C-alpha positions, 0 to 999 in steps of 0.5 A: 500500500505504501508503494502505491501511495508513493506511485500515485504521488509521484505520477500526479505531482509532477507536470513533467512525465519524465520525472514521474517515470524516473521516481516511480522506477526507483520505487518499484526497483526493489520489488519488481526485477526491472531495469527500465520503465519505458512510457510510449504514447500512441498517436493514432492520427500519425499511426506511431508510437512515441517514447516519452519517458524512460525511468531507470531503477539502476545507474544504467542508461538507455536511449531508445528511438523516439518513434515506431511507425505502424501500418494500418493493420498493426495499428488496429492490432495495437488498438484491439489489444489496448481495448482488451486491457490485457498485459502481455509478456515475453522476450522483446525480440522474440516471436511475439509480434505484438511485443516486437511492435510495442518495444523500441528497437535496441531494447533486449530482455524479458518484457511486461507490456500493459495498455494506458487507457483514459475513458476507454481511449488508448493513450499508450503503453508502459513497458517494464524491462527485466533487469536480469534474464528470466521470467516475470512471475504472477506476483510481479505481473500483479504489481505491474498491472497496478502501475498502469492506472497511475501512469494512465493519469500521468500520461493523460495529464502530460498530453493535456499539458503539451496540448494547452502549451501548443494551443497557447503558442498558436494563440500567441502567434495569432495575436502577434499577427493580428496586432501587426495587421492592426498596427497596435503594440498591444491587444488591449484598446487604448483609452484616450481621454482619461485625463480629459473627457473621461476623467470621471469615467475612469475614476469610477472604473478605478472605484469598482475594478477591484471588487466583483460588483456587477457593472452596468455601462450606459451610453450611446452606440459607439461611445466606447462601452467595450473599451471601458469593460475591458479596462475594468477587467484588466484592473481587477483581480481577474485580469489573468483570466479571460474577458468574453464579450457576448452581443446579446442582440446578435444571438437568435432567440432560439439559440440564446440558451445554448450560447449562454449556457452551452448544451449537451450532445443530442439536446436538439437537432444539430447538437452533434457534441457537448458545447460549453456556453459563454458562462463556462468559457468565462469562468474565473474571468469577466463576461461582457454582456453587450446590448443586454437589453435586447434579451427576451424576457424568458432568457432574462429569468434564466440569466437572473438565476445564474446572477443570484446563485452562480449555477445553471444547467446546459440545454439538455443537461441534468447536472447543475454547473457552477461558474465564478464570473464577473458581469459587466453589462452595457446598453444604449437603451433606457432601462428604466422605460423598458422596465416601465413598459414590461420589456425588461425585468425590474429584478434583473435591472437591480442585479446588474446595475449595482454600479452604473457608469455613464459614458458621455457621447463624443459631442459632449467631450470635444476636448478628446477629439484631437487626441482620439484623431491623432490615435486613430491616425497613427494606427491607420497610417502604420497599418496602411502605409507602414508609418504613422500619420497626424492630423493637421490643425485644419483637420482638427477644426474640421472634426470639431465642427462635426456633430458625431452621432456615431461617436467614437466608432464614427470618428475611427472610421472617418480617420481610417477612410481619410488614410485610405483616400490618402493612399496611407501617405496623408489624411484627407479628412474633408474628403472622408467626411464627404462634404466641404468643411463649410457645409459641414459647419452649417449642417452640424447639429449644435450641442444645445438643441435649443440653438438648433431651433433658432438656426435657419437651414441653409438654402443649399442644405438638403438633408436625408429623410432620416436626418430631417426626422431626427432634427424635427423630433429633437426639436419637439423633445427640446420644447417639451423638456424630454417629455414624450407623452401627455400634455405638452409632450413631444408626441402631442406636439408632433401629432403622433402616438407615443408608441409610434414615436418611441419606435421611431426614436429607437430606429433613429437612435434618439436618446430622450434622456438628454432632453430632460430639463 
């Protein structure tokens, strides 16, 4: 019993299987007449046996060939023998064809061979080579068989360790290639404006990052909610774990449970295998639920459960699973209004909105535009032309005159388009914006909507229908002080049903909250 405990301890303690094999060979050397324990991994795809570890119970050194190639017939013979879970013994170079296949060339003497299995899957083979001529007796064979299970565990752990190392190298290579194409020094997004327009936002990020409290990011589309979410993660104790982004509005309703919580094989048509959901993939890290307001009510119920107790079940599963995930949610919608309309659960709102952070739109922080433009110009120039670009003072003035309904995302697109129009050698900002600078100044919507009511539309300006509708609704909201319905509300002013007006405002991206007085 003491021997088996020592074998199990050394089999599971060391990541390097070579060290485990050497220590176990020392333990069994006094009880089993072996000179060597040879561990060979079975690679069914490449049809070969690979020697991965040799443990010597004496000072004798042995260097066995690394690989033995197998024919299809030999591989099938080997697999059948492994699945029978039987051991075999004999002289290594004798008439036993199976031993001839299992034992590396150059190894002589009497051999015991046993399969190493994991969940009925053959992993490899363990060989015990006698220290002196003679046959192993029944007691020796029983002792040898007791070594197969711990060595199977050690070989399985070793295989997973090397597979993870390989995947990490592939992932790092992909990340380096991606960063090269994007012209970025690091994979994390740079936050521009931390000492200016986003100063208060970053102060709140610093307050909440070290905790595990759920965070709700509020702000218009394109204002940088994902960048702030990653900043929260990178400053938390979970920084070494994954941060996983899920766009809740992009998941088809019928697949929401499968995407978030995973599914078991056969749970629905097309489920050919078990699959982890986003919660399991983010275990130990941060799950960023973007556009959380787009989740249907039934999915909100299941989300509330996992936020309350951390447990869930995969689709088609019977086992309750537990995860440790920090939630950062984001939306550009007015959750209070959605709750009042019965389209978002009030209890879920309270659960995800423990620490709300409002990210102001770009038009409310124009002081950040020069730095953002310089950042995007540097990145676009490096990626397109091989050297960084910089906006001129005229470019900056032109950018400052624009309203930026698409916020930081639109600014990044405009700068990249300007770099493309300049063939990667210069920025053509005016051409990127699509109209002369003077027309842009005339057409831009002022930060104060009340001034828009007083401005006359230039005779040369022709707005699109959506733009004209947006301006008209904003004027009505300005007059009503942000009230949508009721006496004096925008809907009454415009002569439309309040529900129709809200639907049109959602389509046009109009946030009525900013018009409150």
